[in-house]
N, C-alpha and C positions, 0 to 999 in steps of 0.2 A: 445462603443455607438454604437448601430446600426440606425442609421435615418435614416427615408425613408422622401419622401416628393411630395405629392400628386399636379399634375400639369393639367389643360386645355388647350387643342390649340381650341383658338379660331380666332372669324372671327377682320380681322386688324380693330380698330376704324372706317377705312376712306373710309373703304373698303360701299361699295351700294347695300343694298341687296333687294332679291327682292325671292315671291315662286317659287317651281318650279311645272312646270307642272300641278302638281295631287294637290297641295297647302299641300301634308305632310310633307313639309319642306320646308328652304332656296336653292335656285338652290348655289349649288357649288364648279363648277365647272370652274371657273372662281376668286374664293376668296383668296386674302392673307391671310394665316393663321399665329396668335402670340401667344406666353405664353400669358397666363393671366396676364392681369398684375400686379395682385396680388397675385399670381403664386410666378413671380418674386422678393417679400420678406420675402416671405417662405422660394424658395433654396437660398434666402441670410443668412437669420439663418441661417440655416443649417449646410452651411459653416464655418460663425462663433462658431457652437457649435463643428462643428469639430475641430476645430483650437486648441480649449478649451481643447478638450478628445482627448488625444494622441489613435491613434491607431482604433478611429472610421472611417463610409464610411455615406458614402451617396450616397441613391439608390431613385432613382425617379420615378415615376409608372403616368403613365396616359391610361385611359381608353378614345377608341374613333377607329375611324376608319381612318385606316394607310394614307391616304394622301400622308403623307410626314413625318420623324422622325424628323424638321429638332426642334419643341419642347424641344423633350429627347433632344438632341447635345448640343442645347443652355446651356443646363440647366448642362451636362457636360464636357461643353466647357468653363465653370463657375466655376469648378468643383468638382461637385456631379461623380463619382465612377464610377454608373453603370446604367441603364436602364432599365423598364418594360415595351412594351404593349400589352395593352389587344387591342385587334383587334375588334370591336364592332361597332355597328352603334351611330354615330352622337346625335341619339335624343336619352338617355336612359333618365329614371326618376331618381331624385336623389338617393331612394334608389338601385336599381338595378345599379347605380356608385360606389358607399357605400359599396356593395355585393360585384363586383366584384373590387372591391380595397383590402377590406378584405381579397377575395383568392390569390389575386395573390401576399400579401405582405405573407401569408402563404405559398403562392410556395416558396417562396425564403432560405425555412429554417430556417432563423434567426429572433430573437422573435424583436420587437420593442421597442426599451428603448425611441424611441421622433419619434412623426410623426409632419412634421408640411402641412398644406393647405394655401392658400390663403381664405378671408371667405369666397367670391362670386366668382363667375364666370360672367363676364362683359355682356356676352348673355343672360344665363338664371337669374341672379338673384335671384336662389333660395334659398340661406341662407342655405342648408339644408343636402348638401352631409357631410360636416367634424362632425357635431354633432350626425347623422347616422352615420357613421365608427365607432367614439370613441364610442358610445352605442352597438354598432354590436363586436367591441374589448373589452370591458368589464372595459373599460380607462374613469381619468377624463377630460375633454374638456371643454380651454375658446376661446371667443371666439371674432374677431375684436379689435388681441391684437397691441397694439403700443409700449410695453416695457418687455424686459424679461432680466433678470437677476438670472443663474443659480449658484448653489454652492451645489457642491456635486450631492446628488440623488434629492436635493429639489429648486423647477423650481418658483420663485417668477413674477408675473407675472401682465402688467397692462393695462385693457382695455376699451373702450372708451362706456360711454353711453349719453342719451340723454341729451342737454343740457352744451356739453361740457367737464362733468365731469371725472373722472376718477377711475373704480374702482381697487382696488389692492385684487390678487388669489396669493395665494401661494399653491404649489402641489411635491406631490414626480412624479416619474419618474418611470414606462413608463405615457405619459399624449400624447394627443394631441393640439396640437396650432393652431388654424387658425388666418392668420397675417391679417394685416392691414395697409394702409398707413402711411410711422410717423415714423416704427418700422426699418427703418433701409436705406442704399443706396445700393441697389442692384447694386454690380460690373458689368464693364461691360467682356465680353468674349474675350481677347484678343488671339491675330491667335497663339502662341503654344497653348494656349488651347487648338484651334478652331479646330490645325489641333493633338494634343492627345487626343481628342471625337471620332473625325472619328473609334481607333482601341480599343476604350474601351465598352463591352460588353452589348449589348442591347439585350433583350429574346423579341422575340417577343409572346405571348398567346394567345388564344382567347377562349371566353364563350363556350365557347360545353369543354374545356380541364379544365375550371374550374367549370365543372358542373352547370353551371347557363343558363335556361332558360329564352328567353326573354316574354313567356311567366307570369314572372313572375312577372313583370313592374307592379306598383303600380296607373299609371296617364299614357297616352295614349295622345296621340297631335292632332293636325288635324285642315286644314281650316286654313291653314299660310294664313295669307291679308297683307295687308299696311296695313297704316295711311289712313282714307279720305284723301282726298286736303282738305288745309285748304279755304276758300271762298275767292273770292279780295275782297279788301278793299274797304270799302265807304268814298265817297269824297262829302263834306258837302263845300256848299260856302255861310259866314259867313263874309264876306267882308262889304257887308250892311246892315247896323245896323237894318232896319225894320226887315227886314226876320233874325236875330239874333235867337228874342223871338225860330219863328218856328224849327231853327234848332235845337238850345239845347234839346226844347221839341224830337226831333222827335230821339238826339242821346241817351236820356235819356231810350225811350224809345226801345232801340233794344238793350242798356247798360243791360236792363230787359228781354228783351227778346226774342234779339240771344245771346248773349254773355253770362247773364247769371250772371253777374258780378256785379251785382245790387240787 
């Protein structure tokens, strides 16, 4: 089987972000980058499918600025066979990102039997790339997947829906699976795996090589800014019983007019 995994490099959740000078994106010079957490479940599931299907290969793909190849190398240290990096601005819209991933998959010359993605990226939270990619490749897709069973070319998938219930889907390969937390327990990259990953093939492509123009973007981003700071809290002295009715009235009024929770 030809198995592909789409991963994204995102800022560490503990990183403090701030807009850059022209407010076109965040300041990236001092950010620690990690693999998108949901993509870790995608990599793990791909490796489990590889183990269950002799002769399979796992290729991991990423679209973004170079910065470092740590995310792809981490996936290869976990067990992926090779990687493809499409050099592009980090602030691509979902449509252009999906188009770049499609072109990169086709560039490998291998027809995908299964594609794994995380259900969403924790930075943009768009939840669009997997579905757009599947549509472009004309293959079925299931998102928010927490259960996976394969029997030959048939795959049974469980996905979470509102209220904690589960839906069960059965489809044929090729298909795309967008993974959610709970699907599996991602393995740690071993020291031998880390050493082997340094020698595994990592191909670098550009948008130009894939015949993709930034003018094709459907969404443009601007005016990045931090949320407004919360105002300081207000204190009321209600120790004096005589003042308590007035304090209660003031608090209720503030909850209605300022906090707007009543």
